[in-house]
C-alpha positions in Angstrom: 20.4 83.7 86.5 21.3 80.0 86.8 19.8 76.9 85.2 20.7 73.3 84.2 19.3 71.3 81.3 20.2 68.5 78.9 23.1 69.4 76.6 21.3 67.8 73.6 18.0 69.6 74.0 19.8 72.9 74.6 22.1 72.5 71.6 19.3 71.5 69.2 17.1 74.4 70.3 19.9 77.0 70.2 21.1 75.8 66.8 17.5 76.2 65.4 17.0 79.6 67.0 20.5 80.9 66.1 19.9 80.1 62.4 18.4 83.5 61.8 21.5 85.4 63.2 23.4 87.2 60.4 27.2 87.0 60.3 27.7 90.8 60.3 24.6 92.4 61.9 24.2 96.2 62.1 24.0 96.0 65.9 26.2 94.0 68.2 23.3 92.7 70.2 21.9 91.0 67.0 24.8 88.6 67.1 23.5 87.3 70.4 20.6 85.1 71.5 18.4 86.3 74.3 18.4 83.7 77.1 15.6 84.0 79.7 15.2 81.6 82.6 11.8 81.5 84.3 12.0 79.9 87.8 8.2 79.7 88.2 7.5 77.9 84.9 10.8 75.9 85.1 11.4 76.8 81.4 14.1 78.4 79.4 13.3 80.9 76.6 15.7 81.4 73.7 15.2 84.2 71.1 17.2 85.4 68.2 16.5 88.0 65.4 18.0 89.9 62.6 15.3 92.6 62.8 13.5 91.1 59.8 13.0 87.5 61.1 12.9 86.3 64.7 12.6 82.9 66.2 11.8 82.1 69.9 11.6 78.7 71.6 11.1 77.5 75.1 12.3 74.2 76.7 12.1 72.7 80.2 15.0 73.4 82.5 15.9 73.2 86.2 16.0 76.9 87.0 17.8 77.8 90.3 17.6 81.6 89.7 15.5 83.4 87.1 16.9 86.2 84.9 17.8 87.1 81.3 20.9 88.0 79.3 21.9 88.0 75.7 24.9 85.7 74.8 27.0 85.3 71.6 24.8 82.9 69.6 27.5 81.3 67.4 30.1 81.0 70.2 27.6 79.4 72.6 26.4 77.0 69.8 30.1 76.0 69.1 30.7 75.3 72.8 27.6 73.2 73.2 28.5 71.2 70.1 31.7 70.1 71.6 30.4 69.2 75.1 29.6 65.6 76.1 26.0 64.4 76.4 25.3 65.4 80.0 23.7 68.1 82.1 24.9 71.7 81.3 24.8 74.4 83.9 24.8 78.1 82.9 25.1 80.8 85.5 25.4 84.6 85.0 26.6 87.5 87.1 26.1 90.9 85.5 27.0 90.5 81.9 29.4 87.6 82.6 28.3 84.0 82.0 29.8 80.6 83.0 29.0 77.4 81.1 29.8 74.1 83.0 29.5 70.5 81.9 31.3 67.7 83.7 35.0 68.7 83.6 34.6 71.6 81.1 34.1 75.2 82.0 33.7 78.2 79.6 33.3 82.0 80.3 31.4 84.3 78.0 30.6 88.0 78.1 27.0 89.0 77.1 25.0 92.2 76.5 22.1 93.4 78.8 18.7 92.0 77.8 17.1 95.4 77.6 19.1 96.2 74.5 17.5 93.2 72.6 14.7 94.2 70.2 11.2 93.4 71.6 8.9 91.0 69.7 5.9 92.6 68.1 2.4 91.9 69.4 -0.2 90.7 66.9 -3.9 90.7 67.5 -5.2 87.1 68.2 -8.3 87.9 66.2 -6.3 87.8 63.0 -5.1 84.1 63.5 -5.7 81.0 61.4 -4.6 77.4 61.8 -3.0 75.4 58.9 -2.1 71.8 58.8 1.7 71.7 58.6 1.8 69.4 55.6 -0.5 71.8 53.7 1.6 74.8 54.6 4.8 73.0 53.6 3.3 71.9 50.3 2.2 75.5 49.5 5.7 76.7 50.3 7.4 74.1 48.1 5.0 74.9 45.2 6.0 78.6 45.2 9.3 79.3 46.9 11.4 78.4 43.9 9.9 81.3 41.9 10.9 84.1 44.4 13.3 86.8 43.1 16.7 87.5 44.6 17.1 90.8 42.7 17.4 93.4 45.5 16.5 96.2 43.1 13.0 94.6 43.0 12.8 94.1 46.7 9.0 93.6 46.6 9.6 90.3 44.8 12.0 89.0 47.5 9.4 87.0 49.2 6.1 85.1 49.0 2.9 87.1 48.7 0.5 85.6 51.3 -3.2 86.3 50.9 -5.9 85.3 53.4 -9.4 86.0 52.0 -12.3 84.5 53.9 -11.1 81.0 54.6 -8.9 80.8 51.4 -5.2 80.9 51.8 -3.0 81.8 48.8 0.8 81.8 48.4 2.3 83.5 45.3 5.9 84.0 44.2 7.4 85.5 41.0 10.8 86.7 39.8 9.4 88.3 36.6 10.0 85.3 34.5 8.3 82.6 36.5 5.1 82.8 38.5 3.8 80.2 41.0 0.5 80.2 42.8 -0.8 77.8 45.4 -4.4 78.0 46.9 -6.0 76.1 49.7 -9.4 76.4 51.4 -9.1 76.1 55.2 -11.6 74.0 57.2 -11.5 76.0 60.4 -10.8 79.5 61.8 -12.3 83.0 61.3 -12.7 84.6 57.9 -9.9 87.0 57.2 -8.9 89.8 54.8 -5.1 90.0 54.8 -2.3 90.3 52.2 1.4 90.8 52.8 4.8 90.0 51.3 6.7 87.5 53.6 10.5 87.6 53.3 12.1 84.5 51.6 14.2 83.8 54.8 11.0 83.7 56.9 9.3 81.3 54.4 12.3 79.0 54.4 12.3 78.9 58.2 8.6 78.2 58.3 9.1 75.2 56.1 11.8 73.8 58.5 9.8 74.4 61.6 6.5 73.1 60.2 8.2 69.7 59.6 8.3 69.2 63.4 4.6 69.8 64.2 1.1 68.8 63.0 -0.5 72.2 62.8 0.8 75.8 62.5 -1.0 78.9 63.8 -0.5 82.0 61.6 -1.2 85.4 63.1 -1.5 88.1 60.5 -1.4 91.8 61.1 -0.2 95.2 59.8 3.5 95.0 59.1 4.1 91.5 60.6 3.3 87.8 60.4 3.7 85.4 63.3 3.8 81.6 63.0 3.5 79.4 66.1 4.8 75.9 66.0 4.0 74.3 69.4 6.9 75.7 71.7 8.5 77.7 68.8 7.4 81.0 67.4 8.6 82.7 64.3 8.1 86.5 63.7 8.7 88.3 60.5 8.4 91.9 59.3 6.5 92.1 56.0 8.2 93.6 53.0 6.8 97.0 52.1 5.7 97.6 48.5 3.0 96.8 46.1 2.9 93.2 44.7 2.0 92.8 41.0 -1.6 91.9 40.1 -0.7 88.2 39.6 -4.2 87.2 38.4 -3.8 89.4 35.4 -0.6 87.6 34.5 -2.1 84.1 34.5 -3.9 83.3 31.2 -7.6 82.5 31.5 -7.7 80.5 28.3 -5.2 78.0 26.8 -5.3 77.2 23.0 -3.5 74.0 23.6 -3.5 71.4 26.3 -1.6 68.2 26.8 -1.4 65.4 29.4 2.1 64.1 30.2 3.5 61.4 32.5 4.9 63.5 35.4 7.9 61.2 36.0 9.0 61.1 32.4 8.5 64.9 32.1 10.6 65.5 35.2 13.4 63.2 34.1 13.6 64.8 30.6 13.6 68.3 32.1 16.4 67.5 34.5 18.6 66.1 31.7 18.2 69.0 29.3 18.5 71.5 32.2 22.1 70.5 32.6 22.8 72.6 29.5 20.6 75.6 30.5 21.9 79.1 31.0 23.1 79.6 34.6 21.3 82.9 34.9 17.9 82.2 33.3 17.8 78.4 33.7 15.5 78.5 30.7 14.4 75.3 29.0 12.3 75.2 25.7 9.6 72.7 25.2 8.2 71.7 21.8 4.9 69.8 21.4 4.3 67.7 18.3 1.3 65.8 17.1 
C-alpha cells in the first residue's frame, strides 16, 4: 500500500476517528486504526473501534498502490500533529510502515488488517433521516441525565425509540429523567427501541455538527449513524429500560411561568453550594 494526501486533512480525520480508541484495550489491534487505500476510488478509508463504538471515515488521496493495514492510532496521530503542512506519503511493506513528509521520515509497525473487527451490516430498510440540528438538540436535552453507575449498566446510555415517524430520546440516572420527542417529516415508519451507549451519543453530537442531515440505521443489537463521509457504529446496551412514561406525572397540581434567563442564572449561583454527588438544588415557590 502507498498513498499521498494533505497532512491537514489526514490529521483532522485521524484525530476524529481515533477518538474512540481506549488507552488500554483488551486486544492489541484495538489500539490501532485500520488504514485502507482504494486505488480505483482514489480514496483512503480510516476505521477505529473499541468493540462498543466504531467510527469510519473516507477522504480523497493519491493512491499509488491499494492495500490495508492497522497502525498505532495515537502514535500516528502524534506524528502527523508535528509534521509541517505539506503532502504526506505513507507506504507499507508487510506489517512495516514508513511515513514521509518533506525532510521527516518515521517507521511504524502495524498489525494485519484481517485481525481488525468487521463492521456490522444493518438492513437499509430500517433507516431514517434526521436534520442534524434536531438530533443535536435532542441529545443536549437528554444526555445530562444518563447514569455513570456501572452496576446499573442499562442506564449508561440514551434510550432511543423510533415509533412510526416519531423519534424519542430518553435518559435517566434514577434521580433525573429527560425525554425529547420529535416527529420526522420523511422516511419509513419504524418500530425500534434500543439503549445507545453514552460514548456513542457524545460522538454523534460531535459528528452531527459538521453536516446538515444524519441517516440513522437501526437494527437488532446495533445502531449506525451516517454523516456524509463518516459512519459511526455502536453496539446497543443489553437490558430492559424502565417504563419512563409511568415515571412522568400526568397531572401537576401547581404550574408557574418563569423567565428562563433569570431562572438559569439563579440556579447556577446556588448550584455552587450543591452536593458534589447528587448536585441537588431545592426550589421553593411562594405566592
